[in-house]
C-alpha positions as CSV (number, residue, x, y, z in Angstrom):
1,X,-41.8,26.1,-20.1
2,X,-40.6,22.6,-20.1
3,X,-37.3,23.8,-21.7
4,X,-36.8,26.9,-19.3
5,X,-37.3,24.2,-16.4
6,X,-34.6,22.0,-17.9
7,X,-32.4,24.7,-18.6
8,X,-32.6,25.5,-14.8
9,X,-31.8,21.9,-14.0
10,X,-29.0,21.9,-16.2
11,X,-27.4,25.0,-14.6
12,X,-27.8,24.0,-11.5
13,X,-26.4,20.7,-12.0
14,X,-23.4,22.3,-13.7
15,X,-23.0,24.7,-10.4
16,X,-23.1,21.7,-8.1
17,X,-20.9,19.2,-9.8
18,X,-17.2,19.5,-11.2
19,X,-15.6,17.1,-13.1
20,X,-12.1,17.2,-14.5
21,X,-9.7,14.3,-15.7
22,X,-6.3,13.1,-14.8
23,X,-3.9,10.8,-17.1
24,X,-1.4,8.9,-15.3
25,X,1.6,8.2,-17.5
26,X,5.0,6.4,-16.8
27,X,7.7,9.0,-17.3
28,X,10.1,6.6,-18.7
29,X,8.2,4.9,-21.0
30,X,5.8,7.8,-21.5
31,X,3.1,5.0,-21.6
32,X,-0.1,5.2,-20.0
33,X,-0.8,3.5,-16.6
34,X,-4.1,1.4,-16.2
35,X,-4.8,0.6,-12.6
36,X,-3.7,3.5,-10.6
37,X,-6.1,4.0,-7.8
38,X,-5.7,7.6,-6.3
39,X,-7.4,9.6,-4.0
40,X,-8.8,13.5,-4.1
41,X,-9.0,15.3,-0.6
42,X,-10.8,18.5,0.4
43,X,-8.4,20.8,2.5
44,X,-5.8,17.9,3.2
45,X,-8.2,15.6,5.6
46,X,-11.5,15.4,4.3
47,X,-12.1,12.6,1.6
48,X,-14.0,13.9,-1.6
49,X,-13.8,10.9,-4.1
50,X,-11.6,8.1,-5.3
51,X,-11.1,6.0,-8.3
52,X,-9.1,3.8,-10.6
53,X,-7.2,4.8,-13.8
54,X,-9.0,3.2,-16.9
55,X,-7.1,1.3,-19.9
56,X,-5.8,4.5,-21.4
57,X,-4.4,6.1,-18.0
58,X,-7.4,8.3,-17.3
59,X,-9.1,8.8,-14.0
60,X,-12.4,11.1,-14.1
61,X,-12.8,13.7,-11.2
62,X,-16.2,13.7,-9.8
63,X,-16.7,16.8,-6.9
64,X,-20.3,17.4,-5.9
65,X,-20.9,21.0,-4.5
66,X,-17.4,22.6,-5.5
67,X,-16.2,24.6,-2.4
68,X,-14.5,27.8,-4.0
69,X,-12.8,28.5,-1.0
70,X,-11.4,24.9,-0.5
71,X,-8.1,23.8,-2.0
72,X,-8.2,20.0,-3.6
73,X,-5.3,17.5,-3.5
74,X,-4.4,14.5,-5.4
75,X,-2.8,11.8,-3.4
76,X,-1.3,8.2,-4.7
77,X,0.6,5.9,-2.9
78,X,-0.8,2.5,-3.5
79,X,1.5,1.2,-5.9
80,X,5.3,0.1,-4.7
81,X,6.4,0.6,-8.7
82,X,6.1,4.3,-8.8
83,X,6.9,7.1,-6.1
84,X,4.0,8.5,-4.1
85,X,2.5,11.6,-5.0
86,X,0.7,14.5,-3.0
87,X,-0.4,17.5,-5.5
88,X,-2.6,20.2,-5.2
89,X,-5.0,20.3,-8.3
90,X,-7.6,22.7,-9.7
91,X,-10.9,20.6,-10.3
92,X,-12.3,23.6,-11.7
93,X,-10.3,23.3,-15.2
94,X,-12.2,21.1,-17.5
95,X,-9.0,19.7,-19.0
96,X,-7.1,16.7,-18.6
97,X,-4.1,17.0,-16.3
98,X,-1.0,14.8,-16.9
99,X,0.7,13.3,-14.4
100,X,3.9,11.7,-15.1
101,X,4.8,9.0,-12.4
102,X,8.4,8.4,-11.7
103,X,9.4,4.5,-11.0
104,X,10.6,4.0,-7.5
105,X,13.7,2.2,-6.6
106,X,11.7,-0.5,-6.1
107,X,10.4,-0.8,-9.7
108,X,10.4,-4.0,-11.2
109,X,8.7,-5.7,-14.2
110,X,5.9,-7.9,-13.5
111,X,7.2,-11.5,-12.9
112,X,5.1,-14.3,-11.5
113,X,8.4,-15.1,-9.7
114,X,8.8,-12.2,-7.5
115,X,6.9,-11.2,-4.0
116,X,5.2,-7.8,-4.2
117,X,3.1,-6.8,-1.4
118,X,1.4,-3.1,-0.1
119,X,0.3,-2.2,3.1
120,X,-3.4,-1.4,4.0
121,X,-4.6,1.8,5.9
122,X,-7.0,2.5,8.8
123,X,-10.4,3.9,8.5
124,X,-11.1,6.7,10.6
125,X,-14.7,7.5,10.5
126,X,-14.9,11.6,9.8
127,X,-11.0,12.0,9.8
128,X,-8.7,11.5,6.6
129,X,-4.9,11.4,8.0
130,X,-2.2,12.8,5.6
131,X,-0.4,10.0,4.2
132,X,3.4,10.7,4.0
133,X,5.6,9.7,0.7
134,X,8.8,10.0,2.2
135,X,10.7,10.3,5.6
136,X,11.1,14.0,4.6
137,X,7.1,14.5,5.5
138,X,7.9,13.2,9.2
139,X,9.3,15.8,11.8
140,X,12.9,15.4,12.2
141,X,12.9,13.9,15.6
142,X,10.5,11.0,14.3
143,X,13.0,10.6,11.2
144,X,15.8,10.1,13.6
145,X,14.1,7.9,15.7
146,X,12.7,5.7,13.3
147,X,16.3,5.4,11.4
148,X,17.6,4.6,14.5
149,X,15.3,1.9,15.6
150,X,15.6,0.0,11.9
151,X,19.2,0.2,12.0
152,X,19.3,-1.1,15.5
153,X,16.8,-4.1,14.5
154,X,18.0,-5.1,11.2
155,X,21.3,-3.7,11.0
156,X,23.2,-0.7,8.8
157,X,23.6,-2.9,5.7
158,X,20.2,-4.4,5.7
159,X,18.5,-1.0,6.1
160,X,19.8,0.2,2.9
161,X,17.2,-2.6,1.6
162,X,14.0,-0.1,3.4
163,X,12.4,2.6,2.0
164,X,9.0,4.5,3.7
165,X,6.4,4.0,0.8
166,X,3.3,5.3,3.0
167,X,1.2,5.2,6.1
168,X,-0.8,7.4,8.1
169,X,-0.1,10.6,10.3
170,X,-2.8,11.4,12.8
171,X,-3.0,15.0,14.4
172,X,-4.1,13.4,17.8
173,X,-5.4,17.0,19.2
174,X,-7.6,17.1,15.9
175,X,-8.6,13.7,15.9
176,X,-9.7,13.8,19.5
177,X,-12.0,16.9,18.7
178,X,-14.0,15.0,16.5
179,X,-14.0,11.6,18.4
180,X,-13.6,12.6,22.0
181,X,-14.4,9.2,23.2
182,X,-11.3,7.9,21.5
183,X,-8.0,6.4,23.0
184,X,-6.1,6.9,20.1
185,X,-2.3,6.8,20.7
186,X,-0.9,6.0,17.4
187,X,0.4,9.2,15.8
188,X,2.3,7.6,12.9
189,X,1.8,4.3,11.0
190,X,4.6,3.9,8.6
191,X,4.7,1.4,6.0
192,X,8.2,0.1,5.0
193,X,8.9,-1.7,1.9
194,X,12.0,-4.2,2.0
195,X,13.6,-5.3,-1.2
196,X,15.9,-8.5,-1.9
197,X,15.9,-9.4,-5.7
198,X,18.1,-11.8,-5.6
199,X,16.2,-13.6,-3.0
200,X,12.8,-13.0,-5.2
201,X,11.7,-10.2,-3.0
202,X,10.6,-7.0,-5.3
203,X,8.6,-5.6,-2.2
204,X,8.0,-6.9,1.4
205,X,5.8,-4.6,3.1
206,X,5.1,-4.0,6.9
207,X,4.2,-1.2,9.5
208,X,5.9,0.7,12.6
209,X,3.4,2.2,14.8
210,X,4.9,5.2,17.0
211,X,3.3,7.7,19.4
212,X,3.3,11.8,19.3
213,X,7.1,11.3,21.1
214,X,8.5,8.8,18.5
215,X,8.1,5.8,20.9
216,X,7.8,2.3,19.2
217,X,4.1,1.2,20.0
218,X,4.3,-1.8,17.3
219,X,7.3,-3.0,16.1
220,X,8.1,-3.9,12.1
221,X,7.2,-7.3,11.0
222,X,11.0,-7.9,10.5
223,X,13.5,-10.2,12.1
224,X,15.9,-8.5,14.8
225,X,19.2,-9.6,12.9
226,X,22.2,-10.4,14.8
227,X,25.6,-11.2,13.2
228,X,26.2,-15.0,12.5
229,X,22.6,-15.8,12.7
230,X,20.6,-17.4,10.0
231,X,18.1,-14.3,9.9
232,X,21.3,-12.8,8.1
233,X,20.3,-15.0,4.7
234,X,17.3,-15.9,2.6
235,X,16.6,-18.9,0.6
236,X,15.7,-17.3,-2.9
237,X,11.5,-17.8,-3.9
238,X,12.9,-20.1,-6.7
239,X,14.2,-22.6,-4.5
240,X,11.1,-22.7,-2.6
241,X,9.2,-23.0,-5.8
242,X,11.5,-26.2,-6.8
243,X,10.5,-27.5,-3.4
244,X,6.8,-27.1,-4.1
245,X,6.9,-28.6,-7.5
246,X,8.5,-31.8,-5.9
247,X,5.6,-31.8,-3.7
248,X,3.0,-31.6,-6.7
249,X,1.7,-28.4,-4.7
250,X,3.2,-25.4,-7.4
251,X,0.7,-24.5,-10.1
252,X,1.7,-22.0,-12.7
253,X,-0.1,-18.8,-12.7
254,X,-2.3,-19.8,-9.9
255,X,-0.3,-20.3,-7.0
256,X,0.1,-17.1,-4.8
257,X,3.5,-15.9,-3.2
258,X,3.4,-14.5,0.3
259,X,5.7,-13.8,3.1
260,X,4.9,-13.1,7.0
261,X,6.7,-12.8,10.0
262,X,7.0,-15.2,13.0
263,X,7.5,-13.4,16.1
264,X,8.1,-16.3,18.4
265,X,10.7,-17.9,16.1
266,X,12.0,-14.3,15.0
267,X,11.8,-15.4,11.4
268,X,10.0,-14.7,8.0
269,X,8.3,-17.5,6.2
270,X,7.6,-18.1,2.8
271,X,3.9,-19.0,2.3
272,X,2.8,-20.7,-1.2
273,X,-1.0,-20.6,-1.4
274,X,-3.6,-22.4,-3.6
275,X,-7.2,-21.3,-3.5
276,X,-9.9,-23.7,-5.2
277,X,-13.6,-22.6,-5.7
278,X,-15.9,-25.1,-6.7
279,X,-19.3,-24.9,-8.5
280,X,-21.2,-26.3,-5.2
281,X,-19.9,-23.1,-3.5
282,X,-17.2,-24.9,-1.8
283,X,-13.6,-23.9,-1.6
284,X,-10.1,-25.4,-0.7
285,X,-7.5,-23.2,0.8
286,X,-4.1,-24.7,1.0
287,X,-0.8,-23.1,2.2
288,X,2.8,-24.3,2.1
289,X,4.9,-22.8,4.7
290,X,9.0,-23.0,4.7
291,X,11.5,-20.9,6.8
292,X,12.7,-18.3,4.5
293,X,16.1,-18.2,6.1
294,X,17.1,-21.9,6.0
295,X,14.4,-23.3,3.4
296,X,13.4,-25.9,6.0
297,X,9.6,-27.3,5.7
298,X,7.2,-26.0,8.5
299,X,3.7,-27.0,7.7
300,X,1.2,-27.7,5.3
301,X,-2.2,-26.1,6.1
302,X,-5.6,-26.5,4.8
303,X,-9.0,-25.2,5.2
304,X,-12.3,-26.1,3.5
305,X,-15.5,-23.8,3.7
306,X,-18.3,-22.6,1.8
307,X,-18.9,-19.1,0.0
308,X,-21.9,-17.1,-0.6
309,X,-22.3,-15.3,-3.7
């Protein structure tokens, strides 16, 4: 009797639980890629599961209550080194699906003297928006308005250094059906990456927000560039590191490199950050800030506090 009961439980578990695996591979080196974070969606707008690939590049998919009538999709766009993907998968298959990730034009080997950043996403409880992987995923009139806006803001030559690497597309009608009290106006969150290797920028990311008609609700965090202005030039990160060394601030393999936009001054700033955590649960965060266009020292910020385990 116990054996029969165990068999029934086992069969029930198999019926309600599906598992397959995905192996992420660098298409150029043919090596497995560790640390790839990807998401599984059901019918495009319902979150199912997420996970990170292991040292062998493998991410195991777990889907409870597999719906045979539904379609399942794999989405990846969290690393500017590789082109994002949106691909239908079949979780009923018990084999390993090999995904060959193509390197993006922003790909660059790991280096501690390069800036890399990614855009975060917003959480909409009960609704999971589609994430674009290129401008082609957007309606044509949104593509045109976005391109026109960027060229006007940063100039035609600098525009070539930008690439859409992610974001979120909100179907406002569907979203408001699910959340009637919402006053959501943004229909497109578009994450762009800017690259300038000569200046030590592998990827600086920021978002543009647009409504359904393509009107800009939030500007990109990047200077308005005019001819013969300081915004046309960048002081390389290496030069900023040299300045930090002279101040005894730079700590190899510890100091973090960040960049942000100061809208009041219409400039980007280099931010070198040191964080120290002590055994008595106190911490010290120090930030050395320079104008990214002329290298002028702006300020040194420090903050002390306590942290709880």
